[in-house]
C-alpha positions as CSV (number, residue, x, y, z in Angstrom):
1,M,-27.1,60.2,-31.8
2,T,-23.1,59.5,-32.0
3,R,-22.4,56.0,-30.4
4,F,-19.7,56.0,-27.9
5,A,-17.7,53.1,-26.5
6,L,-15.9,53.9,-23.0
7,N,-12.5,52.1,-22.0
8,G,-13.7,50.6,-18.4
9,R,-10.1,49.4,-17.7
10,F,-10.4,52.0,-15.1
11,L,-12.7,49.8,-13.3
12,T,-9.6,47.3,-12.8
13,Q,-7.5,50.1,-10.8
14,A,-7.0,51.4,-7.3
15,L,-8.9,54.4,-6.6
16,T,-6.3,57.7,-7.4
17,G,-6.9,60.9,-8.9
18,V,-7.1,59.4,-12.8
19,Q,-9.1,56.6,-12.0
20,R,-11.6,58.8,-9.6
21,F,-11.8,61.5,-12.5
22,A,-12.9,58.7,-14.8
23,T,-15.6,57.0,-12.1
24,E,-17.3,60.1,-11.5
25,L,-17.6,61.2,-15.0
26,T,-18.9,58.4,-16.3
27,A,-21.8,58.5,-13.4
28,A,-22.4,62.0,-14.6
29,M,-22.7,60.6,-18.4
30,D,-25.1,58.0,-16.9
31,A,-27.0,60.7,-15.2
32,L,-27.3,62.5,-18.6
33,A,-27.7,59.3,-20.5
34,G,-31.3,59.2,-18.2
35,E,-32.3,62.6,-19.5
36,G,-31.7,61.6,-23.2
37,A,-29.0,64.4,-23.0
38,W,-25.9,61.8,-23.5
39,P,-25.7,59.4,-26.4
40,T,-26.1,55.7,-26.4
41,T,-22.3,54.5,-24.8
42,R,-21.6,51.0,-23.9
43,V,-18.9,50.3,-21.3
44,L,-16.5,47.9,-22.0
45,V,-14.4,46.1,-19.6
46,P,-12.1,43.5,-19.3
47,R,-13.7,40.1,-18.3
48,G,-14.1,39.3,-14.3
49,T,-13.9,42.8,-13.5
50,A,-15.7,43.8,-10.6
51,A,-19.4,45.5,-10.8
52,P,-18.9,49.2,-11.3
53,P,-20.9,51.4,-9.3
54,A,-25.0,51.2,-10.2
55,L,-25.2,52.6,-14.0
56,R,-28.6,52.7,-14.8
57,H,-28.5,54.0,-18.1
58,L,-24.8,53.0,-19.7
59,E,-24.6,49.4,-21.0
60,V,-21.5,47.7,-19.6
61,A,-20.3,44.7,-21.7
62,E,-17.2,41.9,-20.4
63,V,-15.0,41.6,-23.6
64,G,-11.8,40.0,-24.1
65,R,-10.0,37.1,-22.1
66,L,-6.8,39.2,-21.7
67,R,-6.0,42.4,-18.6
68,G,-4.1,45.6,-18.1
69,Q,-2.3,46.9,-21.4
70,A,-2.7,43.7,-23.2
71,W,-6.3,44.2,-23.0
72,E,-6.3,47.9,-23.8
73,Q,-3.8,47.6,-26.3
74,A,-5.1,44.3,-28.1
75,E,-8.8,43.4,-27.3
76,L,-10.3,47.0,-26.4
77,P,-9.9,48.4,-30.1
78,R,-11.6,45.0,-32.0
79,A,-14.4,45.5,-29.5
80,A,-15.0,49.1,-29.5
81,R,-15.0,48.9,-33.6
82,G,-17.7,50.9,-34.9
83,A,-17.9,53.3,-32.0
84,F,-16.1,56.3,-31.3
85,L,-14.0,55.2,-27.9
86,L,-14.0,57.6,-24.9
87,N,-10.5,57.0,-23.4
88,L,-10.9,58.8,-19.7
89,G,-7.5,57.6,-17.5
90,N,-4.4,58.7,-19.5
91,T,-4.1,55.7,-21.9
92,A,-5.6,54.3,-24.8
93,P,-5.2,52.1,-27.4
94,I,-2.8,53.1,-30.5
95,L,-4.6,50.8,-33.2
96,A,-7.8,52.7,-32.6
97,G,-6.1,55.2,-34.3
98,R,-8.5,58.7,-35.2
99,H,-11.9,56.5,-33.7
100,Q,-11.3,57.7,-30.2
101,A,-10.4,60.6,-27.9
102,V,-8.2,60.4,-24.7
103,V,-8.1,62.5,-22.2
104,I,-4.4,62.9,-21.0
105,H,-4.5,64.8,-17.4
106,D,-1.3,66.4,-17.8
107,A,2.5,66.3,-19.3
108,G,4.5,65.1,-15.9
109,V,6.0,62.0,-17.1
110,F,8.1,64.7,-19.3
111,D,8.1,67.6,-16.9
112,T,8.7,65.9,-13.9
113,P,10.6,62.7,-14.8
114,E,11.9,62.3,-11.2
115,S,8.1,61.4,-9.7
116,Y,7.8,58.7,-11.8
117,S,9.6,54.9,-12.3
118,L,11.9,54.4,-15.3
119,P,9.6,52.1,-16.7
120,F,6.0,53.8,-16.5
121,R,7.4,57.5,-17.7
122,A,9.2,55.0,-20.8
123,W,5.9,53.7,-21.5
124,Y,3.4,56.8,-21.2
125,R,6.2,58.8,-23.4
126,L,5.9,56.2,-25.8
127,L,2.1,55.8,-25.7
128,H,1.2,59.6,-25.7
129,R,3.6,60.2,-28.8
130,A,2.3,57.4,-30.6
131,L,-1.4,58.3,-29.7
132,A,-0.7,62.1,-31.1
133,R,0.8,60.8,-34.3
134,S,-2.5,58.1,-34.9
135,G,-4.5,61.3,-35.0
136,A,-6.5,60.7,-31.9
137,R,-8.3,63.1,-30.2
138,I,-6.7,64.8,-27.1
139,V,-8.5,66.5,-24.0
140,T,-7.2,67.9,-20.8
141,V,-8.4,69.2,-17.7
142,S,-6.8,72.4,-17.6
143,E,-5.1,75.2,-19.8
144,F,-1.7,74.6,-18.3
145,S,-2.1,70.8,-19.1
146,R,-3.0,72.1,-23.0
147,A,0.2,74.0,-22.9
148,R,2.6,71.2,-21.6
149,I,1.0,68.6,-23.2
150,A,0.9,70.7,-26.9
151,A,4.6,71.4,-26.2
152,R,5.4,68.0,-25.1
153,L,4.2,65.9,-28.3
154,G,4.6,68.9,-31.0
155,L,1.1,69.9,-31.4
156,D,-1.1,72.8,-31.7
157,P,-2.6,73.4,-28.5
158,A,-6.3,74.1,-30.5
159,R,-5.9,70.6,-31.5
160,I,-6.2,69.8,-27.5
161,G,-9.6,70.0,-26.1
162,V,-10.2,71.5,-22.3
163,M,-12.8,70.1,-19.9
164,P,-12.8,71.0,-16.2
165,E,-12.8,68.1,-13.4
166,G,-15.9,67.9,-10.7
167,A,-15.8,68.4,-6.8
168,E,-19.4,67.6,-5.4
169,H,-18.7,63.9,-4.8
170,I,-16.7,64.8,-1.7
171,L,-20.3,66.0,0.2
172,R,-22.5,62.6,-1.1
173,A,-21.3,60.7,2.0
174,P,-22.0,62.6,5.6
175,A,-18.8,63.6,7.2
176,D,-17.5,60.5,9.6
177,A,-15.9,62.7,12.4
178,A,-14.6,59.4,13.8
179,V,-11.6,60.1,12.1
180,L,-10.5,63.2,14.5
181,A,-10.9,61.0,17.7
182,R,-8.7,58.1,16.3
183,H,-6.0,60.1,15.3
184,R,-6.3,62.8,18.3
185,L,-7.3,66.1,16.1
186,T,-8.7,68.7,17.6
187,P,-10.8,71.0,15.1
188,R,-9.2,74.0,13.8
189,R,-6.2,73.1,15.8
190,Y,-4.7,71.1,12.7
191,A,-3.5,72.0,9.2
192,L,-4.1,69.3,6.4
193,A,-2.1,67.9,3.5
194,V,-3.8,65.5,1.2
195,G,-0.8,63.9,-1.5
196,S,0.7,61.3,-2.6
197,R,4.4,61.1,-1.7
198,A,5.6,61.6,-5.3
199,A,8.3,64.0,-5.7
200,H,6.5,66.6,-7.5
201,K,3.8,66.5,-4.7
202,N,7.0,68.5,-2.5
203,L,5.6,67.0,0.7
204,D,9.3,67.4,2.0
205,A,8.3,71.2,1.9
206,L,5.9,70.8,4.6
207,R,8.7,70.0,7.6
208,G,9.2,73.4,8.2
209,A,5.3,73.9,8.1
210,A,4.6,71.5,11.3
211,A,7.4,72.6,12.6
212,L,5.9,76.3,13.0
213,L,2.4,74.5,13.5
214,A,4.0,72.5,16.5
215,S,5.1,76.1,18.4
216,R,1.9,77.0,18.2
217,G,0.3,74.1,20.1
218,L,-1.0,73.2,16.7
219,V,-0.6,69.9,14.0
220,L,-0.1,68.8,10.7
221,A,-2.0,65.8,9.5
222,A,-1.0,64.2,6.0
223,V,-3.3,62.2,4.3
224,G,-2.4,59.9,1.4
225,A,0.0,57.1,0.4
226,A,2.7,56.0,-2.5
227,D,1.8,53.6,-5.0
228,P,5.0,52.6,-5.9
229,A,4.3,51.0,-9.4
230,V,4.2,54.4,-10.3
231,F,6.1,56.9,-8.4
232,R,9.1,56.8,-6.9
233,P,8.7,57.3,-3.6
234,A,10.1,60.8,-2.1
235,A,10.2,62.1,1.2
236,G,6.9,62.8,3.3
237,A,5.4,65.1,6.1
238,E,7.0,63.3,9.1
239,G,8.8,65.6,11.9
240,E,8.4,67.4,14.7
241,G,4.1,68.4,14.7
242,A,3.2,65.9,11.8
243,V,1.3,63.1,11.9
244,A,0.7,60.6,9.1
245,L,-3.3,59.6,8.6
246,G,-2.4,56.9,5.5
247,R,-5.0,56.6,3.3
248,V,-9.1,57.6,4.3
249,G,-12.1,57.2,2.7
250,D,-14.1,59.9,1.5
251,A,-16.5,60.3,4.5
252,E,-13.3,60.6,6.5
253,L,-12.1,63.4,4.0
254,R,-14.9,65.4,4.3
255,A,-14.8,65.7,7.8
256,L,-10.8,66.6,7.9
257,Y,-11.8,69.5,5.3
258,E,-14.6,70.7,7.1
259,N,-12.7,70.8,10.8
260,A,-9.2,71.9,10.0
261,L,-7.3,75.4,10.4
262,C,-6.7,74.9,6.5
263,L,-5.6,72.8,3.4
264,V,-1.8,73.6,2.7
265,F,-1.3,72.3,-0.9
266,P,2.9,72.3,-1.6
267,S,2.4,70.6,-5.0
268,R,5.0,72.1,-7.6
269,Y,3.3,70.5,-10.4
270,E,-0.7,69.8,-10.9
271,G,-2.8,69.0,-14.1
272,F,-5.7,70.4,-12.3
273,G,-5.6,70.0,-8.2
274,L,-8.4,68.3,-7.4
275,P,-7.9,68.1,-3.1
276,P,-8.2,72.6,-3.0
277,V,-11.3,72.5,-4.8
278,E,-12.9,69.3,-2.3
279,A,-11.5,71.6,0.4
280,M,-12.7,75.1,-1.0
281,L,-16.6,73.1,-1.2
282,C,-16.2,71.7,2.4
283,G,-14.9,75.5,3.2
284,C,-11.6,74.8,4.3
285,P,-9.1,77.7,3.8
286,V,-6.8,76.5,1.0
287,L,-2.7,77.6,1.1
288,A,-0.8,76.6,-2.2
289,A,1.8,76.4,-3.9
290,R,2.2,79.0,-7.1
291,S,2.7,75.9,-9.4
292,G,1.4,73.7,-12.3
293,A,-2.6,74.4,-12.9
294,V,-3.9,75.4,-9.1
295,P,-3.3,79.1,-9.6
296,E,-5.8,78.8,-13.0
297,I,-8.1,76.4,-10.9
298,C,-8.2,78.4,-7.4
299,G,-8.2,82.1,-8.6
300,D,-8.1,84.6,-5.9
301,A,-9.6,81.8,-3.4
302,A,-6.9,80.6,-1.8
303,L,-3.5,82.1,-0.1
304,W,-0.1,81.7,-2.5
305,F,3.6,80.2,-1.4
306,D,6.2,79.6,-3.3
307,A,6.8,75.6,-3.6
308,A,10.9,76.4,-3.3
309,D,11.0,78.7,-0.6
310,P,10.1,77.4,2.6
311,G,10.2,80.8,3.9
312,S,7.2,81.8,1.9
313,L,5.0,78.8,3.3
314,A,5.7,79.4,6.9
315,A,5.0,83.2,6.0
316,A,1.5,82.4,4.7
317,L,0.6,80.3,7.6
318,R,1.5,83.3,10.1
319,R,-0.7,85.4,8.1
320,L,-3.8,83.0,8.5
321,L,-3.0,82.1,11.9
322,D,-2.5,85.9,13.0
323,E,-4.7,88.3,10.6
324,P,-8.1,88.6,11.9
325,G,-10.8,87.6,9.3
326,L,-8.2,86.0,6.9
327,A,-9.5,82.5,7.1
328,E,-13.6,83.4,7.1
329,T,-12.4,85.6,3.4
330,L,-10.8,82.5,2.0
331,R,-13.9,80.3,3.4
332,A,-16.6,82.2,1.6
333,H,-14.1,82.6,-1.7
334,G,-13.6,79.6,-2.2
335,L,-17.0,77.8,-1.6
336,A,-18.2,80.4,-4.5
337,R,-15.7,79.2,-6.5
338,A,-15.8,75.7,-6.0
339,Q,-19.5,75.5,-7.3
340,S,-18.4,75.8,-10.9
341,F,-16.1,73.0,-10.9
342,T,-19.4,69.8,-11.2
343,W,-18.8,66.1,-13.0
344,R,-22.1,67.2,-14.9
345,R,-20.9,70.2,-16.3
346,A,-17.5,67.8,-16.9
347,A,-19.3,65.7,-19.0
348,E,-21.2,68.4,-21.1
349,T,-18.7,69.9,-21.6
350,L,-16.7,66.8,-22.8
351,L,-19.3,66.4,-25.1
352,R,-19.4,69.7,-26.4
353,L,-15.8,68.3,-27.3
354,L,-16.7,65.6,-29.1
355,A,-19.5,67.1,-31.2
356,P,-17.3,67.2,-34.7
357,E,-17.4,63.4,-34.3
358,G,-21.5,63.0,-34.9
359,P,-24.3,65.1,-34.5
360,A,-24.8,66.4,-30.7
361,P,-28.0,64.7,-28.7
362,R,-31.1,66.5,-29.4
């Protein structure tokens, strides 16, 4: 079997969407390795990294003395020498050249520069262009992202592999309904919004929705926080009829999905769109902006609106509230569609995409 090294820098970072992807995919690789269906792999991490989630079949090795980008660019490629390096979190060492694959989740630093700090987007643009020139294998999470990355990096789209994400992690922990009582939320009497305050998340579009909900005696509950090191601050969903919940854990988020009237997802740019899939898996109807990869991911299982038209969102909400049977139909379609998005499938797809680098496992 091909021998892999896995860039474990994500284990030193706060858990956001990209780190969630890397953590869950690594766990799926570990499970496949236990069945003999994943090649021998070492997870390389900086010294002093907190213990990763329980891995039974992938070896974890602390290497180097540096941290952060310096570790990734200078020490990781030396430690990975002799193996094919997998990088799951948008970044990778330039010096590893063509002996690696990197998952780039979207082209947001090019397409939505207003969402990112100047140092962050400058570094990512430089790095992604350098990785493309170096011959690194590039993988992404949707056809939308493949097209945008190819356009921005001047690549043939056929050079970019596409794999799905998973969502079943949201069902792993029992729902913690105490979060509803803590924020005085009543089941089916609130709409849920999930996302950071990055500009492309478009949370300011929810203000009109919150007012409409308030006029019906309902509430808009907004989950999420901003990372100022990455994202520029943008408006949130505060206002009449809105309550900010901040960050919540998976057990709390599951309870919020399961008891919500719906998820309202106004983002105008997504490389994949994990919250809608999580919501669908929890039986929560999804109202989403027809933007980015979300239509590709959700198909006919969501109720769509125009991200640039607050009236469109209001009309979708009114329809959900007033049309008999619509919520139940969306729940059924969403649950059926979400079943296909699993982390095992994601890992198996990634392995097939990497097969030209060596023989697939028997």
